[in-house]
A tleap script that builds the chain and sets N, CA, C and O, in Angstrom:
source leaprc.protein.ff14SB
mol = sequence {
  NMET SER VAL GLY GLU PRO PRO GLU GLU PRO
  LEU THR PRO ALA GLN GLU ARG VAL HIE GLN
  HIE LEU GLY ALA LEU ARG GLU ASP PRO PRO
  LYS PRO GLY SER GLU LEU VAL PRO ASP THR
  VAL ARG ARG ALA ARG TRP GLN ARG ALA LEU
  ARG THR PRO LEU HIE ALA LEU GLY HIE LEU
  LEU SER ALA MET ALA ASP GLY VAL ALA LEU
  ILE ALA GLY SER GLY ARG ARG ARG GLU ASP
  ASN CARG
}
set mol.1.N position { 158.801 152.574 174.656 }
set mol.1.CA position { 159.524 153.221 175.724 }
set mol.1.C position { 160.339 154.369 175.122 }
set mol.1.O position { 161.011 154.188 174.107 }
set mol.2.N position { 160.282 155.511 175.729 }
set mol.2.CA position { 161.093 156.636 175.273 }
set mol.2.C position { 162.085 156.997 176.367 }
set mol.2.O position { 162.027 156.471 177.478 }
set mol.3.N position { 162.990 157.898 176.036 }
set mol.3.CA position { 164.031 158.288 176.972 }
set mol.3.C position { 163.392 158.916 178.203 }
set mol.3.O position { 162.530 159.787 178.089 }
set mol.4.N position { 163.810 158.481 179.353 }
set mol.4.CA position { 163.320 159.061 180.599 }
set mol.4.C position { 162.130 158.327 181.192 }
set mol.4.O position { 161.834 158.498 182.374 }
set mol.5.N position { 161.448 157.522 180.406 }
set mol.5.CA position { 160.317 156.761 180.934 }
set mol.5.C position { 160.820 155.445 181.508 }
set mol.5.O position { 161.778 154.872 180.988 }
set mol.6.N position { 160.193 154.961 182.563 }
set mol.6.CA position { 160.612 153.666 183.103 }
set mol.6.C position { 160.251 152.556 182.124 }
set mol.6.O position { 159.243 152.656 181.424 }
set mol.7.N position { 161.050 151.508 182.065 }
set mol.7.CA position { 160.761 150.410 181.140 }
set mol.7.C position { 159.497 149.665 181.563 }
set mol.7.O position { 159.127 149.647 182.737 }
set mol.8.N position { 158.846 149.050 180.575 }
set mol.8.CA position { 157.626 148.311 180.859 }
set mol.8.C position { 157.942 147.009 181.589 }
set mol.8.O position { 157.161 146.570 182.433 }
set mol.9.N position { 159.071 146.391 181.277 }
set mol.9.CA position { 159.488 145.164 181.933 }
set mol.9.C position { 160.635 145.481 182.879 }
set mol.9.O position { 161.382 146.430 182.641 }
set mol.10.N position { 160.792 144.702 183.951 }
set mol.10.CA position { 161.943 144.945 184.837 }
set mol.10.C position { 163.250 144.653 184.106 }
set mol.10.O position { 163.323 143.747 183.275 }
set mol.11.N position { 164.266 145.423 184.424 }
set mol.11.CA position { 165.570 145.255 183.784 }
set mol.11.C position { 166.314 144.080 184.399 }
set mol.11.O position { 166.196 143.796 185.590 }
set mol.12.N position { 167.082 143.408 183.554 }
set mol.12.CA position { 167.957 142.355 184.060 }
set mol.12.C position { 169.132 143.027 184.765 }
set mol.12.O position { 169.346 144.224 184.571 }
set mol.13.N position { 169.899 142.301 185.573 }
set mol.13.CA position { 171.060 142.925 186.230 }
set mol.13.C position { 172.045 143.549 185.238 }
set mol.13.O position { 172.588 144.623 185.498 }
set mol.14.N position { 172.279 142.884 184.104 }
set mol.14.CA position { 173.193 143.444 183.103 }
set mol.14.C position { 172.630 144.729 182.516 }
set mol.14.O position { 173.362 145.702 182.339 }
set mol.15.N position { 171.333 144.741 182.212 }
set mol.15.CA position { 170.709 145.942 181.665 }
set mol.15.C position { 170.732 147.074 182.679 }
set mol.15.O position { 170.892 148.238 182.310 }
set mol.16.N position { 170.576 146.744 183.939 }
set mol.16.CA position { 170.614 147.768 184.989 }
set mol.16.C position { 171.994 148.399 185.076 }
set mol.16.O position { 172.105 149.615 185.234 }
set mol.17.N position { 173.061 147.585 184.976 }
set mol.17.CA position { 174.425 148.132 184.994 }
set mol.17.C position { 174.663 149.050 183.801 }
set mol.17.O position { 175.236 150.129 183.951 }
set mol.18.N position { 174.225 148.628 182.616 }
set mol.18.CA position { 174.380 149.465 181.421 }
set mol.18.C position { 173.599 150.763 181.600 }
set mol.18.O position { 174.087 151.837 181.249 }
set mol.19.N position { 172.397 150.668 182.142 }
set mol.19.CA position { 171.569 151.857 182.368 }
set mol.19.C position { 172.272 152.831 183.325 }
set mol.19.O position { 172.207 154.045 183.132 }
set mol.20.N position { 172.937 152.304 184.345 }
set mol.20.CA position { 173.664 153.163 185.282 }
set mol.20.C position { 174.851 153.835 184.600 }
set mol.20.O position { 175.081 155.031 184.781 }
set mol.21.N position { 175.606 153.065 183.814 }
set mol.21.CA position { 176.755 153.649 183.113 }
set mol.21.C position { 176.314 154.722 182.118 }
set mol.21.O position { 176.938 155.780 182.030 }
set mol.22.N position { 175.257 154.457 181.380 }
set mol.22.CA position { 174.771 155.434 180.414 }
set mol.22.C position { 174.202 156.658 181.113 }
set mol.22.O position { 174.301 157.772 180.599 }
set mol.23.N position { 173.607 156.455 182.278 }
set mol.23.CA position { 173.103 157.594 183.046 }
set mol.23.C position { 174.226 158.536 183.435 }
set mol.23.O position { 174.069 159.755 183.375 }
set mol.24.N position { 175.366 157.971 183.835 }
set mol.24.CA position { 176.520 158.811 184.185 }
set mol.24.C position { 177.012 159.575 182.967 }
set mol.24.O position { 177.410 160.733 183.090 }
set mol.25.N position { 176.993 158.953 181.794 }
set mol.25.CA position { 177.413 159.653 180.578 }
set mol.25.C position { 176.427 160.739 180.183 }
set mol.25.O position { 176.830 161.779 179.661 }
set mol.26.N position { 175.136 160.513 180.424 }
set mol.26.CA position { 174.141 161.538 180.098 }
set mol.26.C position { 174.325 162.764 180.968 }
set mol.26.O position { 174.143 163.891 180.505 }
set mol.27.N position { 174.684 162.554 182.226 }
set mol.27.CA position { 174.866 163.683 183.145 }
set mol.27.C position { 176.102 164.500 182.807 }
set mol.27.O position { 176.077 165.727 182.890 }
set mol.28.N position { 177.187 163.826 182.426 }
set mol.28.CA position { 178.443 164.515 182.139 }
set mol.28.C position { 179.056 163.932 180.865 }
set mol.28.O position { 180.003 163.148 180.939 }
set mol.29.N position { 178.516 164.314 179.677 }
set mol.29.CA position { 179.046 163.740 178.436 }
set mol.29.C position { 180.471 164.219 178.175 }
set mol.29.O position { 180.813 165.357 178.496 }
set mol.30.N position { 181.309 163.347 177.588 }
set mol.30.CA position { 182.680 163.764 177.284 }
set mol.30.C position { 182.691 164.832 176.191 }
set mol.30.O position { 181.885 164.797 175.261 }
set mol.31.N position { 183.594 165.754 176.317 }
set mol.31.CA position { 183.728 166.827 175.334 }
set mol.31.C position { 184.697 166.389 174.238 }
set mol.31.O position { 185.720 165.775 174.538 }
set mol.32.N position { 184.398 166.689 172.980 }
set mol.32.CA position { 185.331 166.319 171.902 }
set mol.32.C position { 186.609 167.154 172.005 }
set mol.32.O position { 186.587 168.299 172.457 }
set mol.33.N position { 187.700 166.564 171.582 }
set mol.33.CA position { 188.973 167.269 171.605 }
set mol.33.C position { 188.991 168.405 170.599 }
set mol.33.O position { 188.194 168.435 169.662 }
set mol.34.N position { 189.894 169.322 170.800 }
set mol.34.CA position { 189.978 170.486 169.921 }
set mol.34.C position { 190.460 170.110 168.522 }
set mol.34.O position { 190.250 170.868 167.574 }
set mol.35.N position { 191.097 168.961 168.382 }
set mol.35.CA position { 191.623 168.520 167.090 }
set mol.35.C position { 190.661 167.620 166.330 }
set mol.35.O position { 191.024 167.111 165.270 }
set mol.36.N position { 189.450 167.405 166.831 }
set mol.36.CA position { 188.522 166.483 166.188 }
set mol.36.C position { 188.184 166.915 164.761 }
set mol.36.O position { 188.285 166.110 163.835 }
set mol.37.N position { 187.797 168.139 164.577 }
set mol.37.CA position { 187.385 168.608 163.248 }
set mol.37.C position { 188.567 168.644 162.278 }
set mol.37.O position { 188.442 168.133 161.166 }
set mol.38.N position { 189.715 169.230 162.656 }
set mol.38.CA position { 190.836 169.221 161.701 }
set mol.38.C position { 191.294 167.813 161.330 }
set mol.38.O position { 191.633 167.561 160.173 }
set mol.39.N position { 191.310 166.892 162.295 }
set mol.39.CA position { 191.702 165.509 161.989 }
set mol.39.C position { 190.720 164.855 161.035 }
set mol.39.O position { 191.127 164.152 160.110 }
set mol.40.N position { 189.432 165.079 161.248 }
set mol.40.CA position { 188.408 164.487 160.394 }
set mol.40.C position { 188.520 165.024 158.969 }
set mol.40.O position { 188.433 164.260 158.008 }
set mol.41.N position { 188.708 166.315 158.833 }
set mol.41.CA position { 188.835 166.925 157.508 }
set mol.41.C position { 190.086 166.418 156.803 }
set mol.41.O position { 190.052 166.134 155.606 }
set mol.42.N position { 191.179 166.304 157.529 }
set mol.42.CA position { 192.437 165.821 156.940 }
set mol.42.C position { 192.268 164.391 156.427 }
set mol.42.O position { 192.716 164.069 155.327 }
set mol.43.N position { 191.629 163.543 157.213 }
set mol.43.CA position { 191.412 162.156 156.783 }
set mol.43.C position { 190.493 162.097 155.568 }
set mol.43.O position { 190.735 161.325 154.640 }
set mol.44.N position { 189.454 162.900 155.574 }
set mol.44.CA position { 188.522 162.896 154.443 }
set mol.44.C position { 189.222 163.359 153.168 }
set mol.44.O position { 188.938 162.841 152.088 }
set mol.45.N position { 190.119 164.309 153.276 }
set mol.45.CA position { 190.806 164.816 152.085 }
set mol.45.C position { 191.733 163.771 151.484 }
set mol.45.O position { 191.732 163.588 150.267 }
set mol.46.N position { 192.526 163.078 152.303 }
set mol.46.CA position { 193.429 162.096 151.704 }
set mol.46.C position { 192.661 160.900 151.179 }
set mol.46.O position { 193.079 160.284 150.198 }
set mol.47.N position { 191.538 160.552 151.812 }
set mol.47.CA position { 190.726 159.445 151.294 }
set mol.47.C position { 190.092 159.822 149.959 }
set mol.47.O position { 190.018 158.999 149.046 }
set mol.48.N position { 189.639 161.060 149.850 }
set mol.48.CA position { 189.042 161.511 148.593 }
set mol.48.C position { 190.097 161.554 147.494 }
set mol.48.O position { 189.805 161.254 146.336 }
set mol.49.N position { 191.312 161.923 147.852 }
set mol.49.CA position { 192.385 161.983 146.853 }
set mol.49.C position { 192.745 160.589 146.343 }
set mol.49.O position { 193.141 160.449 145.186 }
set mol.50.N position { 192.622 159.575 147.160 }
set mol.50.CA position { 192.962 158.220 146.735 }
set mol.50.C position { 191.809 157.485 146.068 }
set mol.50.O position { 192.027 156.470 145.407 }
set mol.51.N position { 190.599 157.975 146.229 }
set mol.51.CA position { 189.428 157.250 145.741 }
set mol.51.C position { 189.465 157.048 144.224 }
set mol.51.O position { 189.258 155.930 143.753 }
set mol.52.N position { 189.722 158.091 143.461 }
set mol.52.CA position { 189.697 157.998 142.001 }
set mol.52.C position { 190.780 157.063 141.457 }
set mol.52.O position { 190.470 156.209 140.627 }
set mol.53.N position { 192.046 157.193 141.895 }
set mol.53.CA position { 193.053 156.255 141.382 }
set mol.53.C position { 192.764 154.802 141.777 }
set mol.53.O position { 192.987 153.894 140.976 }
set mol.54.N position { 192.279 154.573 142.978 }
set mol.54.CA position { 191.967 153.198 143.387 }
set mol.54.C position { 190.786 152.637 142.602 }
set mol.54.O position { 190.755 151.453 142.267 }
set mol.55.N position { 189.828 153.490 142.318 }
set mol.55.CA position { 188.677 153.072 141.518 }
set mol.55.C position { 189.143 152.682 140.112 }
set mol.55.O position { 188.718 151.657 139.577 }
set mol.56.N position { 190.005 153.490 139.524 }
set mol.56.CA position { 190.534 153.193 138.188 }
set mol.56.C position { 191.360 151.908 138.206 }
set mol.56.O position { 191.269 151.101 137.280 }
set mol.57.N position { 192.156 151.715 139.240 }
set mol.57.CA position { 192.948 150.498 139.369 }
set mol.57.C position { 192.042 149.266 139.457 }
set mol.57.O position { 192.343 148.228 138.869 }
set mol.58.N position { 190.953 149.384 140.180 }
set mol.58.CA position { 190.000 148.282 140.279 }
set mol.58.C position { 189.405 147.929 138.932 }
set mol.58.O position { 189.260 146.751 138.606 }
set mol.59.N position { 189.058 148.943 138.143 }
set mol.59.CA position { 188.524 148.694 136.798 }
set mol.59.C position { 189.580 148.055 135.901 }
set mol.59.O position { 189.268 147.143 135.136 }
set mol.60.N position { 190.818 148.520 135.986 }
set mol.60.CA position { 191.895 147.956 135.183 }
set mol.60.C position { 192.116 146.486 135.525 }
set mol.60.O position { 192.226 145.650 134.628 }
set mol.61.N position { 192.183 146.167 136.813 }
set mol.61.CA position { 192.397 144.781 137.221 }
set mol.61.C position { 191.218 143.891 136.818 }
set mol.61.O position { 191.409 142.730 136.457 }
set mol.62.N position { 190.016 144.430 136.879 }
set mol.62.CA position { 188.838 143.677 136.458 }
set mol.62.C position { 188.898 143.382 134.961 }
set mol.62.O position { 188.593 142.272 134.526 }
set mol.63.N position { 189.293 144.384 134.179 }
set mol.63.CA position { 189.411 144.179 132.733 }
set mol.63.C position { 190.497 143.166 132.416 }
set mol.63.O position { 190.338 142.346 131.512 }
set mol.64.N position { 191.606 143.216 133.159 }
set mol.64.CA position { 192.678 142.245 132.937 }
set mol.64.C position { 192.209 140.833 133.274 }
set mol.64.O position { 192.536 139.887 132.557 }
set mol.65.N position { 191.461 140.684 134.336 }
set mol.65.CA position { 190.942 139.364 134.712 }
set mol.65.C position { 189.974 138.850 133.654 }
set mol.65.O position { 189.985 137.663 133.327 }
set mol.66.N position { 189.136 139.735 133.117 }
set mol.66.CA position { 188.235 139.332 132.037 }
set mol.66.C position { 189.026 138.902 130.807 }
set mol.66.O position { 188.664 137.925 130.151 }
set mol.67.N position { 190.103 139.620 130.486 }
set mol.67.CA position { 190.937 139.270 129.339 }
set mol.67.C position { 191.614 137.929 129.517 }
set mol.67.O position { 191.648 137.119 128.590 }
set mol.68.N position { 192.152 137.687 130.700 }
set mol.68.CA position { 192.798 136.404 130.973 }
set mol.68.C position { 191.781 135.275 130.881 }
set mol.68.O position { 192.086 134.212 130.338 }
set mol.69.N position { 190.585 135.488 131.400 }
set mol.69.CA position { 189.542 134.462 131.320 }
set mol.69.C position { 189.154 134.202 129.875 }
set mol.69.O position { 188.903 133.058 129.494 }
set mol.70.N position { 189.103 135.255 129.069 }
set mol.70.CA position { 188.758 135.097 127.662 }
set mol.70.C position { 189.852 134.342 126.914 }
set mol.70.O position { 189.564 133.455 126.111 }
set mol.71.N position { 191.110 134.698 127.182 }
set mol.71.CA position { 192.239 134.024 126.520 }
set mol.71.C position { 192.337 132.572 126.975 }
set mol.71.O position { 192.629 131.684 126.175 }
set mol.72.N position { 192.097 132.338 128.239 }
set mol.72.CA position { 192.190 130.976 128.776 }
set mol.72.C position { 191.073 130.096 128.250 }
set mol.72.O position { 191.121 128.874 128.387 }
set mol.73.N position { 190.069 130.714 127.650 }
set mol.73.CA position { 189.009 129.941 127.029 }
set mol.73.C position { 187.976 129.427 128.004 }
set mol.73.O position { 187.342 128.400 127.762 }
set mol.74.N position { 187.805 130.128 129.094 }
set mol.74.CA position { 186.787 129.666 130.030 }
set mol.74.C position { 185.396 129.839 129.442 }
set mol.74.O position { 184.442 129.209 129.898 }
set mol.75.N position { 185.280 130.688 128.434 }
set mol.75.CA position { 184.008 130.857 127.748 }
set mol.75.C position { 182.995 131.685 128.514 }
set mol.75.O position { 181.924 131.997 127.992 }
set mol.76.N position { 183.314 132.034 129.715 }
set mol.76.CA position { 182.375 132.838 130.500 }
set mol.76.C position { 182.967 134.226 130.695 }
set mol.76.O position { 184.130 134.379 131.067 }
set mol.77.N position { 182.161 135.204 130.441 }
set mol.77.CA position { 182.568 136.574 130.707 }
set mol.77.C position { 181.711 137.099 131.822 }
set mol.77.O position { 180.521 136.799 131.920 }
set mol.78.N position { 182.324 137.868 132.641 }
set mol.78.CA position { 181.599 138.456 133.751 }
set mol.78.C position { 180.717 139.563 133.229 }
set mol.78.O position { 181.186 140.444 132.508 }
set mol.79.N position { 179.461 139.533 133.577 }
set mol.79.CA position { 178.495 140.544 133.125 }
set mol.79.C position { 178.207 141.499 134.273 }
set mol.79.O position { 177.834 141.079 135.369 }
set mol.80.N position { 178.385 142.791 134.007 }
set mol.80.CA position { 178.045 143.802 134.988 }
set mol.80.C position { 176.650 144.309 134.713 }
set mol.80.O position { 176.247 144.434 133.557 }
set mol.81.N position { 175.925 144.597 135.745 }
set mol.81.CA position { 174.578 145.174 135.598 }
set mol.81.C position { 174.682 146.673 135.668 }
set mol.81.O position { 174.353 147.279 136.688 }
set mol.82.N position { 175.132 147.267 134.606 }
set mol.82.CA position { 175.269 148.724 134.603 }
set mol.82.C position { 174.279 149.331 133.672 }
set mol.82.O position { 174.234 150.552 133.528 }
savepdb mol mol.pdb
quit
């Protein structure tokens, strides 16, 4: 089934309601706000700025956990597949 073609099977009442709601959205789709692009760029920039320090912190905490496990004598070291 493609867009605009009638379905091969009859729709259930719930599917019919969804089809009606989506039809109304297809006729008059909502317009994005004028701040959509600037907000998206701003969020992407602060997330990118935090990515490297958080990544380094994760590696540091992982190394500390491996060290504690080694000192505690658990005898097992976590192996990374790198």
